[in-house]
PDB file of the backbone (N, CA, C, O) and the ligand in Angstrom, with CONECT records:
HET     ZN  A 101       1
ATOM      1  N   MET A   1     -24.175 -27.218 -20.420  1.00  0.00           N
ATOM      2  CA  MET A   1     -24.748 -26.697 -19.067  1.00  0.00           C
ATOM      3  C   MET A   1     -23.617 -26.512 -18.164  1.00  0.00           C
ATOM      4  O   MET A   1     -22.729 -27.352 -18.016  1.00  0.00           O
ATOM      5  N   GLY A   2     -23.679 -25.335 -17.538  1.00  0.00           N
ATOM      6  CA  GLY A   2     -22.691 -25.060 -16.506  1.00  0.00           C
ATOM      7  C   GLY A   2     -22.674 -25.907 -15.226  1.00  0.00           C
ATOM      8  O   GLY A   2     -23.627 -26.618 -14.904  1.00  0.00           O
ATOM      9  N   ARG A   3     -21.665 -25.808 -14.588  1.00  0.00           N
ATOM     10  CA  ARG A   3     -21.626 -26.513 -13.255  1.00  0.00           C
ATOM     11  C   ARG A   3     -21.847 -25.496 -12.133  1.00  0.00           C
ATOM     12  O   ARG A   3     -21.701 -24.290 -12.333  1.00  0.00           O
ATOM     13  N   THR A   4     -22.198 -25.999 -10.961  1.00  0.00           N
ATOM     14  CA  THR A   4     -22.262 -25.061  -9.788  1.00  0.00           C
ATOM     15  C   THR A   4     -21.018 -25.572  -8.946  1.00  0.00           C
ATOM     16  O   THR A   4     -20.582 -26.723  -8.973  1.00  0.00           O
ATOM     17  N   LYS A   5     -20.519 -24.513  -8.188  1.00  0.00           N
ATOM     18  CA  LYS A   5     -19.402 -24.869  -7.273  1.00  0.00           C
ATOM     19  C   LYS A   5     -19.528 -23.912  -6.085  1.00  0.00           C
ATOM     20  O   LYS A   5     -19.824 -22.723  -6.201  1.00  0.00           O
ATOM     21  N   SER A   6     -19.274 -24.547  -4.921  1.00  0.00           N
ATOM     22  CA  SER A   6     -19.187 -23.741  -3.662  1.00  0.00           C
ATOM     23  C   SER A   6     -17.795 -23.158  -3.670  1.00  0.00           C
ATOM     24  O   SER A   6     -16.803 -23.887  -3.658  1.00  0.00           O
ATOM     25  N   ALA A   7     -17.727 -21.897  -3.690  1.00  0.00           N
ATOM     26  CA  ALA A   7     -16.540 -21.255  -3.848  1.00  0.00           C
ATOM     27  C   ALA A   7     -15.872 -20.638  -2.552  1.00  0.00           C
ATOM     28  O   ALA A   7     -16.553 -20.498  -1.536  1.00  0.00           O
ATOM     29  N   ALA A   8     -14.747 -20.328  -2.582  1.00  0.00           N
ATOM     30  CA  ALA A   8     -14.079 -19.586  -1.507  1.00  0.00           C
ATOM     31  C   ALA A   8     -14.532 -18.160  -1.515  1.00  0.00           C
ATOM     32  O   ALA A   8     -14.271 -17.437  -0.553  1.00  0.00           O
ATOM     33  N   ILE A   9     -15.203 -17.715  -2.561  1.00  0.00           N
ATOM     34  CA  ILE A   9     -15.620 -16.366  -2.727  1.00  0.00           C
ATOM     35  C   ILE A   9     -17.100 -16.291  -2.450  1.00  0.00           C
ATOM     36  O   ILE A   9     -17.801 -17.298  -2.550  1.00  0.00           O
ATOM     37  N   GLU A  10     -17.587 -15.115  -2.102  1.00  0.00           N
ATOM     38  CA  GLU A  10     -19.006 -14.865  -1.876  1.00  0.00           C
ATOM     39  C   GLU A  10     -19.379 -13.835  -2.887  1.00  0.00           C
ATOM     40  O   GLU A  10     -18.589 -13.019  -3.362  1.00  0.00           O
ATOM     41  N   CYS A  11     -20.714 -13.941  -3.195  1.00  0.00           N
ATOM     42  CA  CYS A  11     -21.260 -12.943  -4.053  1.00  0.00           C
ATOM     43  C   CYS A  11     -21.240 -11.625  -3.321  1.00  0.00           C
ATOM     44  O   CYS A  11     -21.686 -11.547  -2.176  1.00  0.00           O
ATOM     45  N   PRO A  12     -20.715 -10.554  -3.978  1.00  0.00           N
ATOM     46  CA  PRO A  12     -20.566  -9.273  -3.386  1.00  0.00           C
ATOM     47  C   PRO A  12     -21.920  -8.625  -3.181  1.00  0.00           C
ATOM     48  O   PRO A  12     -22.065  -7.688  -2.396  1.00  0.00           O
ATOM     49  N   GLN A  13     -22.882  -9.120  -3.876  1.00  0.00           N
ATOM     50  CA  GLN A  13     -24.235  -8.549  -3.879  1.00  0.00           C
ATOM     51  C   GLN A  13     -25.155  -9.179  -2.804  1.00  0.00           C
ATOM     52  O   GLN A  13     -25.812  -8.440  -2.069  1.00  0.00           O
ATOM     53  N   CYS A  14     -25.219 -10.537  -2.694  1.00  0.00           N
ATOM     54  CA  CYS A  14     -26.093 -11.213  -1.835  1.00  0.00           C
ATOM     55  C   CYS A  14     -25.425 -12.130  -0.843  1.00  0.00           C
ATOM     56  O   CYS A  14     -26.046 -12.608   0.105  1.00  0.00           O
ATOM     57  N   GLY A  15     -24.108 -12.376  -1.081  1.00  0.00           N
ATOM     58  CA  GLY A  15     -23.389 -13.160  -0.009  1.00  0.00           C
ATOM     59  C   GLY A  15     -23.554 -14.774  -0.299  1.00  0.00           C
ATOM     60  O   GLY A  15     -23.069 -15.602   0.472  1.00  0.00           O
ATOM     61  N   ASN A  16     -24.174 -15.088  -1.305  1.00  0.00           N
ATOM     62  CA  ASN A  16     -24.321 -16.434  -1.798  1.00  0.00           C
ATOM     63  C   ASN A  16     -22.944 -17.088  -2.199  1.00  0.00           C
ATOM     64  O   ASN A  16     -22.074 -16.426  -2.765  1.00  0.00           O
ATOM     65  N   LYS A  17     -22.808 -18.248  -1.920  1.00  0.00           N
ATOM     66  CA  LYS A  17     -21.470 -18.894  -2.207  1.00  0.00           C
ATOM     67  C   LYS A  17     -21.496 -19.934  -3.302  1.00  0.00           C
ATOM     68  O   LYS A  17     -20.510 -20.628  -3.550  1.00  0.00           O
ATOM     69  N   THR A  18     -22.628 -20.029  -3.946  1.00  0.00           N
ATOM     70  CA  THR A  18     -22.716 -21.041  -5.051  1.00  0.00           C
ATOM     71  C   THR A  18     -22.902 -20.262  -6.451  1.00  0.00           C
ATOM     72  O   THR A  18     -23.742 -19.396  -6.696  1.00  0.00           O
ATOM     73  N   PHE A  19     -22.007 -20.733  -7.225  1.00  0.00           N
ATOM     74  CA  PHE A  19     -21.928 -19.994  -8.577  1.00  0.00           C
ATOM     75  C   PHE A  19     -22.024 -20.988  -9.688  1.00  0.00           C
ATOM     76  O   PHE A  19     -21.647 -22.154  -9.577  1.00  0.00           O
ATOM     77  N   LYS A  20     -22.554 -20.461 -10.775  1.00  0.00           N
ATOM     78  CA  LYS A  20     -22.609 -21.293 -12.012  1.00  0.00           C
ATOM     79  C   LYS A  20     -21.355 -20.936 -12.810  1.00  0.00           C
ATOM     80  O   LYS A  20     -21.013 -19.764 -12.965  1.00  0.00           O
ATOM     81  N   LEU A  21     -20.677 -21.974 -13.313  1.00  0.00           N
ATOM     82  CA  LEU A  21     -19.290 -21.705 -13.953  1.00  0.00           C
ATOM     83  C   LEU A  21     -19.256 -22.656 -15.013  1.00  0.00           C
ATOM     84  O   LEU A  21     -19.725 -23.785 -14.874  1.00  0.00           O
ATOM     85  N   SER A  22     -18.674 -22.218 -16.168  1.00  0.00           N
ATOM     86  CA  SER A  22     -18.408 -23.067 -17.287  1.00  0.00           C
ATOM     87  C   SER A  22     -17.492 -24.212 -16.889  1.00  0.00           C
ATOM     88  O   SER A  22     -16.589 -24.065 -16.066  1.00  0.00           O
ATOM     89  N   ALA A  23     -17.753 -25.326 -17.487  1.00  0.00           N
ATOM     90  CA  ALA A  23     -16.899 -26.500 -17.156  1.00  0.00           C
ATOM     91  C   ALA A  23     -15.414 -26.235 -17.389  1.00  0.00           C
ATOM     92  O   ALA A  23     -14.558 -26.713 -16.644  1.00  0.00           O
ATOM     93  N   GLU A  24     -15.134 -25.483 -18.414  1.00  0.00           N
ATOM     94  CA  GLU A  24     -13.755 -25.197 -18.733  1.00  0.00           C
ATOM     95  C   GLU A  24     -13.086 -24.314 -17.554  1.00  0.00           C
ATOM     96  O   GLU A  24     -11.963 -24.574 -17.123  1.00  0.00           O
ATOM     97  N   LYS A  25     -13.814 -23.333 -17.112  1.00  0.00           N
ATOM     98  CA  LYS A  25     -13.297 -22.457 -16.051  1.00  0.00           C
ATOM     99  C   LYS A  25     -13.204 -23.362 -14.741  1.00  0.00           C
ATOM    100  O   LYS A  25     -12.226 -23.311 -13.995  1.00  0.00           O
ATOM    101  N   HIS A  26     -14.240 -24.147 -14.535  1.00  0.00           N
ATOM    102  CA  HIS A  26     -14.269 -25.022 -13.400  1.00  0.00           C
ATOM    103  C   HIS A  26     -13.048 -25.922 -13.332  1.00  0.00           C
ATOM    104  O   HIS A  26     -12.493 -26.090 -12.246  1.00  0.00           O
ATOM    105  N   ALA A  27     -12.605 -26.506 -14.429  1.00  0.00           N
ATOM    106  CA  ALA A  27     -11.466 -27.284 -14.455  1.00  0.00           C
ATOM    107  C   ALA A  27     -10.201 -26.566 -14.152  1.00  0.00           C
ATOM    108  O   ALA A  27      -9.253 -27.119 -13.595  1.00  0.00           O
ATOM    109  N   LYS A  28     -10.204 -25.336 -14.524  1.00  0.00           N
ATOM    110  CA  LYS A  28      -8.998 -24.588 -14.306  1.00  0.00           C
ATOM    111  C   LYS A  28      -8.918 -23.933 -12.802  1.00  0.00           C
ATOM    112  O   LYS A  28      -7.902 -23.388 -12.371  1.00  0.00           O
ATOM    113  N   GLY A  29     -10.040 -24.059 -12.132  1.00  0.00           N
ATOM    114  CA  GLY A  29     -10.165 -23.452 -10.885  1.00  0.00           C
ATOM    115  C   GLY A  29     -10.325 -21.947 -10.887  1.00  0.00           C
ATOM    116  O   GLY A  29      -9.959 -21.284  -9.916  1.00  0.00           O
ATOM    117  N   GLU A  30     -10.832 -21.432 -11.892  1.00  0.00           N
ATOM    118  CA  GLU A  30     -10.940 -19.995 -12.066  1.00  0.00           C
ATOM    119  C   GLU A  30     -12.446 -19.554 -11.771  1.00  0.00           C
ATOM    120  O   GLU A  30     -13.393 -20.306 -11.999  1.00  0.00           O
ATOM    121  N   PHE A  31     -12.571 -18.392 -11.294  1.00  0.00           N
ATOM    122  CA  PHE A  31     -13.944 -17.967 -10.857  1.00  0.00           C
ATOM    123  C   PHE A  31     -14.420 -16.698 -11.616  1.00  0.00           C
ATOM    124  O   PHE A  31     -15.547 -16.237 -11.437  1.00  0.00           O
ATOM    125  N   ASP A  32     -13.550 -16.172 -12.439  1.00  0.00           N
ATOM    126  CA  ASP A  32     -14.010 -14.931 -13.134  1.00  0.00           C
ATOM    127  C   ASP A  32     -15.064 -15.418 -14.122  1.00  0.00           C
ATOM    128  O   ASP A  32     -14.943 -16.472 -14.747  1.00  0.00           O
ATOM    129  N   GLY A  33     -16.083 -14.610 -14.227  1.00  0.00           N
ATOM    130  CA  GLY A  33     -17.201 -14.961 -15.216  1.00  0.00           C
ATOM    131  C   GLY A  33     -18.244 -15.966 -14.505  1.00  0.00           C
ATOM    132  O   GLY A  33     -19.245 -16.344 -15.113  1.00  0.00           O
ATOM    133  N   ALA A  34     -17.978 -16.350 -13.280  1.00  0.00           N
ATOM    134  CA  ALA A  34     -19.046 -17.199 -12.646  1.00  0.00           C
ATOM    135  C   ALA A  34     -20.226 -16.329 -12.333  1.00  0.00           C
ATOM    136  O   ALA A  34     -20.135 -15.133 -12.055  1.00  0.00           O
ATOM    137  N   VAL A  35     -21.337 -17.014 -12.399  1.00  0.00           N
ATOM    138  CA  VAL A  35     -22.592 -16.296 -12.168  1.00  0.00           C
ATOM    139  C   VAL A  35     -23.269 -16.818 -10.851  1.00  0.00           C
ATOM    140  O   VAL A  35     -23.453 -18.018 -10.645  1.00  0.00           O
ATOM    141  N   CYS A  36     -23.610 -15.862 -10.010  1.00  0.00           N
ATOM    142  CA  CYS A  36     -24.246 -16.215  -8.702  1.00  0.00           C
ATOM    143  C   CYS A  36     -25.715 -16.856  -9.112  1.00  0.00           C
ATOM    144  O   CYS A  36     -26.532 -16.260  -9.814  1.00  0.00           O
ATOM    145  N   ILE A  37     -25.894 -18.085  -8.588  1.00  0.00           N
ATOM    146  CA  ILE A  37     -27.135 -18.705  -8.819  1.00  0.00           C
ATOM    147  C   ILE A  37     -28.297 -18.060  -8.125  1.00  0.00           C
ATOM    148  O   ILE A  37     -29.435 -18.376  -8.471  1.00  0.00           O
ATOM    149  N   ASP A  38     -28.107 -17.209  -7.206  1.00  0.00           N
ATOM    150  CA  ASP A  38     -29.119 -16.601  -6.403  1.00  0.00           C
ATOM    151  C   ASP A  38     -29.645 -15.281  -7.017  1.00  0.00           C
ATOM    152  O   ASP A  38     -30.849 -15.097  -7.200  1.00  0.00           O
ATOM    153  N   CYS A  39     -28.625 -14.303  -7.351  1.00  0.00           N
ATOM    154  CA  CYS A  39     -29.053 -13.066  -7.905  1.00  0.00           C
ATOM    155  C   CYS A  39     -28.560 -12.799  -9.203  1.00  0.00           C
ATOM    156  O   CYS A  39     -28.865 -11.764  -9.796  1.00  0.00           O
ATOM    157  N   GLY A  40     -27.768 -13.721  -9.716  1.00  0.00           N
ATOM    158  CA  GLY A  40     -27.363 -13.537 -11.150  1.00  0.00           C
ATOM    159  C   GLY A  40     -26.198 -12.580 -11.350  1.00  0.00           C
ATOM    160  O   GLY A  40     -25.914 -12.225 -12.494  1.00  0.00           O
ATOM    161  N   ARG A  41     -25.509 -12.143 -10.306  1.00  0.00           N
ATOM    162  CA  ARG A  41     -24.416 -11.243 -10.496  1.00  0.00           C
ATOM    163  C   ARG A  41     -23.202 -12.029 -11.099  1.00  0.00           C
ATOM    164  O   ARG A  41     -22.904 -13.153 -10.696  1.00  0.00           O
ATOM    165  N   VAL A  42     -22.573 -11.425 -12.010  1.00  0.00           N
ATOM    166  CA  VAL A  42     -21.405 -12.021 -12.598  1.00  0.00           C
ATOM    167  C   VAL A  42     -20.145 -11.636 -11.856  1.00  0.00           C
ATOM    168  O   VAL A  42     -19.868 -10.447 -11.702  1.00  0.00           O
ATOM    169  N   ILE A  43     -19.399 -12.569 -11.408  1.00  0.00           N
ATOM    170  CA  ILE A  43     -18.168 -12.271 -10.632  1.00  0.00           C
ATOM    171  C   ILE A  43     -17.062 -11.892 -11.575  1.00  0.00           C
ATOM    172  O   ILE A  43     -16.752 -12.632 -12.509  1.00  0.00           O
ATOM    173  N   SER A  44     -16.447 -10.716 -11.336  1.00  0.00           N
ATOM    174  CA  SER A  44     -15.400 -10.251 -12.187  1.00  0.00           C
ATOM    175  C   SER A  44     -14.019 -10.607 -11.490  1.00  0.00           C
ATOM    176  O   SER A  44     -13.937 -10.954 -10.312  1.00  0.00           O
ATOM    177  N   GLU A  45     -12.972 -10.485 -12.334  1.00  0.00           N
ATOM    178  CA  GLU A  45     -11.633 -10.677 -11.719  1.00  0.00           C
ATOM    179  C   GLU A  45     -11.366  -9.701 -10.511  1.00  0.00           C
ATOM    180  O   GLU A  45     -10.666 -10.021  -9.551  1.00  0.00           O
ATOM    181  N   ASP A  46     -11.996  -8.464 -10.648  1.00  0.00           N
ATOM    182  CA  ASP A  46     -11.835  -7.542  -9.507  1.00  0.00           C
ATOM    183  C   ASP A  46     -12.332  -7.997  -8.246  1.00  0.00           C
ATOM    184  O   ASP A  46     -11.720  -7.865  -7.186  1.00  0.00           O
ATOM    185  N   ASP A  47     -13.587  -8.599  -8.393  1.00  0.00           N
ATOM    186  CA  ASP A  47     -14.168  -9.218  -7.147  1.00  0.00           C
ATOM    187  C   ASP A  47     -13.350 -10.268  -6.565  1.00  0.00           C
ATOM    188  O   ASP A  47     -13.216 -10.380  -5.347  1.00  0.00           O
ATOM    189  N   ILE A  48     -12.769 -11.083  -7.462  1.00  0.00           N
ATOM    190  CA  ILE A  48     -11.915 -12.222  -6.893  1.00  0.00           C
ATOM    191  C   ILE A  48     -10.670 -11.589  -6.224  1.00  0.00           C
ATOM    192  O   ILE A  48     -10.267 -12.029  -5.147  1.00  0.00           O
ATOM    193  N   ARG A  49     -10.080 -10.597  -6.832  1.00  0.00           N
ATOM    194  CA  ARG A  49      -8.960  -9.949  -6.307  1.00  0.00           C
ATOM    195  C   ARG A  49      -9.231  -9.305  -4.909  1.00  0.00           C
ATOM    196  O   ARG A  49      -8.438  -9.447  -3.978  1.00  0.00           O
ATOM    197  N   ALA A  50     -10.350  -8.617  -4.813  1.00  0.00           N
ATOM    198  CA  ALA A  50     -10.788  -7.960  -3.626  1.00  0.00           C
ATOM    199  C   ALA A  50     -11.022  -8.987  -2.509  1.00  0.00           C
ATOM    200  O   ALA A  50     -10.729  -8.740  -1.339  1.00  0.00           O
ATOM    201  N   LYS A  51     -11.546 -10.112  -2.898  1.00  0.00           N
ATOM    202  CA  LYS A  51     -11.788 -11.172  -1.926  1.00  0.00           C
ATOM    203  C   LYS A  51     -10.468 -11.812  -1.456  1.00  0.00           C
ATOM    204  O   LYS A  51     -10.295 -12.145  -0.284  1.00  0.00           O
ATOM    205  N   ALA A  52      -9.580 -11.961  -2.386  1.00  0.00           N
ATOM    206  CA  ALA A  52      -8.288 -12.546  -2.080  1.00  0.00           C
ATOM    207  C   ALA A  52      -7.530 -11.593  -1.112  1.00  0.00           C
ATOM    208  O   ALA A  52      -6.811 -12.088  -0.243  1.00  0.00           O
ATOM    209  N   ILE A  53      -7.653 -10.350  -1.218  1.00  0.00           N
ATOM    210  CA  ILE A  53      -7.013  -9.363  -0.296  1.00  0.00           C
ATOM    211  C   ILE A  53      -7.708  -9.542   1.018  1.00  0.00           C
ATOM    212  O   ILE A  53      -7.029  -9.609   2.042  1.00  0.00           O
ATOM    213  N   ASP A  54      -9.015  -9.624   1.061  1.00  0.00           N
ATOM    214  CA  ASP A  54      -9.722  -9.844   2.484  1.00  0.00           C
ATOM    215  C   ASP A  54      -9.215 -11.040   3.111  1.00  0.00           C
ATOM    216  O   ASP A  54      -8.909 -10.998   4.302  1.00  0.00           O
ATOM    217  N   VAL A  55      -9.086 -12.166   2.399  1.00  0.00           N
ATOM    218  CA  VAL A  55      -8.643 -13.444   2.981  1.00  0.00           C
ATOM    219  C   VAL A  55      -7.182 -13.252   3.523  1.00  0.00           C
ATOM    220  O   VAL A  55      -6.820 -13.736   4.596  1.00  0.00           O
ATOM    221  N   ALA A  56      -6.412 -12.549   2.746  1.00  0.00           N
ATOM    222  CA  ALA A  56      -4.983 -12.308   3.174  1.00  0.00           C
ATOM    223  C   ALA A  56      -4.883 -11.412   4.394  1.00  0.00           C
ATOM    224  O   ALA A  56      -4.022 -11.613   5.251  1.00  0.00           O
ATOM    225  N   GLU A  57      -5.723 -10.467   4.468  1.00  0.00           N
ATOM    226  CA  GLU A  57      -5.748  -9.534   5.635  1.00  0.00           C
ATOM    227  C   GLU A  57      -6.270 -10.278   6.870  1.00  0.00           C
ATOM    228  O   GLU A  57      -5.770 -10.044   7.970  1.00  0.00           O
ATOM    229  N   ASN A  58      -7.225 -11.134   6.726  1.00  0.00           N
ATOM    230  CA  ASN A  58      -7.684 -11.890   7.834  1.00  0.00           C
ATOM    231  C   ASN A  58      -6.662 -12.830   8.401  1.00  0.00           C
ATOM    232  O   ASN A  58      -6.511 -12.985   9.613  1.00  0.00           O
ATOM    233  N   GLU A  59      -5.939 -13.472   7.447  1.00  0.00           N
ATOM    234  CA  GLU A  59      -4.885 -14.389   7.819  1.00  0.00           C
ATOM    235  C   GLU A  59      -3.864 -13.676   8.622  1.00  0.00           C
ATOM    236  O   GLU A  59      -3.458 -14.143   9.686  1.00  0.00           O
ATOM    237  N   ILE A  60      -3.426 -12.511   8.114  1.00  0.00           N
ATOM    238  CA  ILE A  60      -2.390 -11.599   8.783  1.00  0.00           C
ATOM    239  C   ILE A  60      -2.804 -11.186  10.148  1.00  0.00           C
ATOM    240  O   ILE A  60      -1.997 -11.157  11.077  1.00  0.00           O
ATOM    241  N   ARG A  61      -4.082 -10.859  10.281  1.00  0.00           N
ATOM    242  CA  ARG A  61      -4.639 -10.367  11.469  1.00  0.00           C
ATOM    243  C   ARG A  61      -4.636 -11.524  12.513  1.00  0.00           C
ATOM    244  O   ARG A  61      -4.233 -11.330  13.660  1.00  0.00           O
ATOM    245  N   SER A  62      -5.074 -12.672  12.107  1.00  0.00           N
ATOM    246  CA  SER A  62      -5.210 -13.796  13.150  1.00  0.00           C
ATOM    247  C   SER A  62      -3.723 -14.249  13.498  1.00  0.00           C
ATOM    248  O   SER A  62      -3.449 -14.642  14.632  1.00  0.00           O
ATOM    249  N   MET A  63      -2.824 -14.183  12.539  1.00  0.00           N
ATOM    250  CA  MET A  63      -1.475 -14.517  12.764  1.00  0.00           C
ATOM    251  C   MET A  63      -0.849 -13.543  13.782  1.00  0.00           C
ATOM    252  O   MET A  63      -0.207 -13.964  14.744  1.00  0.00           O
ATOM    253  N   ALA A  64      -1.048 -12.244  13.549  1.00  0.00           N
ATOM    254  CA  ALA A  64      -0.549 -11.254  14.496  1.00  0.00           C
ATOM    255  C   ALA A  64      -1.134 -11.383  15.868  1.00  0.00           C
ATOM    256  O   ALA A  64      -0.446 -11.194  16.871  1.00  0.00           O
ATOM    257  N   SER A  65      -2.462 -11.719  15.919  1.00  0.00           N
ATOM    258  CA  SER A  65      -3.042 -11.784  17.270  1.00  0.00           C
ATOM    259  C   SER A  65      -2.511 -13.097  17.995  1.00  0.00           C
ATOM    260  O   SER A  65      -2.503 -13.178  19.223  1.00  0.00           O
ATOM    261  N   ARG A  66      -2.095 -14.054  17.218  1.00  0.00           N
ATOM    262  CA  ARG A  66      -1.537 -15.237  17.926  1.00  0.00           C
ATOM    263  C   ARG A  66      -0.172 -14.934  18.497  1.00  0.00           C
ATOM    264  O   ARG A  66       0.183 -15.296  19.618  1.00  0.00           O
ATOM    265  N   ILE A  67       0.614 -14.201  17.598  1.00  0.00           N
ATOM    266  CA  ILE A  67       1.957 -13.744  18.000  1.00  0.00           C
ATOM    267  C   ILE A  67       1.841 -12.889  19.227  1.00  0.00           C
ATOM    268  O   ILE A  67       2.426 -13.170  20.273  1.00  0.00           O
ATOM    269  N   LEU A  68       1.085 -11.857  19.077  1.00  0.00           N
ATOM    270  CA  LEU A  68       0.945 -10.896  20.181  1.00  0.00           C
ATOM    271  C   LEU A  68       0.382 -11.634  21.473  1.00  0.00           C
ATOM    272  O   LEU A  68       0.807 -11.346  22.592  1.00  0.00           O
ATOM    273  N   GLY A  69      -0.522 -12.526  21.278  1.00  0.00           N
ATOM    274  CA  GLY A  69      -1.077 -13.266  22.411  1.00  0.00           C
ATOM    275  C   GLY A  69       0.002 -13.990  23.107  1.00  0.00           C
ATOM    276  O   GLY A  69       0.000 -14.018  24.338  1.00  0.00           O
ATOM    277  N   ASP A  70       0.949 -14.593  22.408  1.00  0.00           N
ATOM    278  CA  ASP A  70       2.087 -15.311  23.039  1.00  0.00           C
ATOM    279  C   ASP A  70       2.987 -14.358  23.731  1.00  0.00           C
ATOM    280  O   ASP A  70       3.491 -14.673  24.809  1.00  0.00           O
ATOM    281  N   VAL A  71       3.222 -13.192  23.167  1.00  0.00           N
ATOM    282  CA  VAL A  71       4.116 -12.230  23.840  1.00  0.00           C
ATOM    283  C   VAL A  71       3.386 -11.719  25.123  1.00  0.00           C
ATOM    284  O   VAL A  71       4.078 -11.528  26.123  1.00  0.00           O
ATOM    285  N   PHE A  72       2.088 -11.490  25.173  1.00  0.00           N
ATOM    286  CA  PHE A  72       1.394 -10.987  26.409  1.00  0.00           C
ATOM    287  C   PHE A  72       1.400 -12.232  27.462  1.00  0.00           C
ATOM    288  O   PHE A  72       1.443 -12.022  28.675  1.00  0.00           O
ATOM    289  N   LYS A  73       1.360 -13.390  26.973  1.00  0.00           N
ATOM    290  CA  LYS A  73       1.285 -14.556  27.936  1.00  0.00           C
ATOM    291  C   LYS A  73       2.709 -14.613  28.696  1.00  0.00           C
ATOM    292  O   LYS A  73       2.828 -14.826  29.903  1.00  0.00           O
ATOM    293  N   LYS A  74       3.699 -14.401  27.852  1.00  0.00           N
ATOM    294  CA  LYS A  74       5.106 -14.506  28.540  1.00  0.00           C
ATOM    295  C   LYS A  74       5.318 -13.374  29.492  1.00  0.00           C
ATOM    296  O   LYS A  74       6.054 -13.501  30.471  1.00  0.00           O
ATOM    297  N   ARG A  75       4.693 -12.288  29.223  1.00  0.00           N
ATOM    298  CA  ARG A  75       4.908 -11.108  30.084  1.00  0.00           C
ATOM    299  C   ARG A  75       4.308 -11.129  31.378  1.00  0.00           C
ATOM    300  O   ARG A  75       4.814 -10.605  32.371  1.00  0.00           O
ATOM    301  N   SER A  76       3.106 -11.809  31.351  1.00  0.00           N
ATOM    302  CA  SER A  76       2.290 -11.810  32.589  1.00  0.00           C
ATOM    303  C   SER A  76       2.678 -12.986  33.505  1.00  0.00           C
ATOM    304  O   SER A  76       2.103 -13.147  34.582  1.00  0.00           O
TER     305      SER A  76
HETATM  306 ZN    ZN A 101     -25.722 -13.129  -5.529  1.00  0.00          ZN2+
END
């Protein structure tokens, strides 16, 4: 029986964050092949990669706004 895990990824189809994953994959911390317990969509490596890019972009954006915020504070 597979395990479920709350992942850092969301189902691209329904936004659910709980997936069924084989114990082997779970142990490795891998999410490809995970199955959404809500709609049954299988998460592919591409989905994970796309999500990783999303996360990286958000990080960069929040970092940039912090830096820019500091600059504007100094100027005013
Ligand atoms: Zn889903």
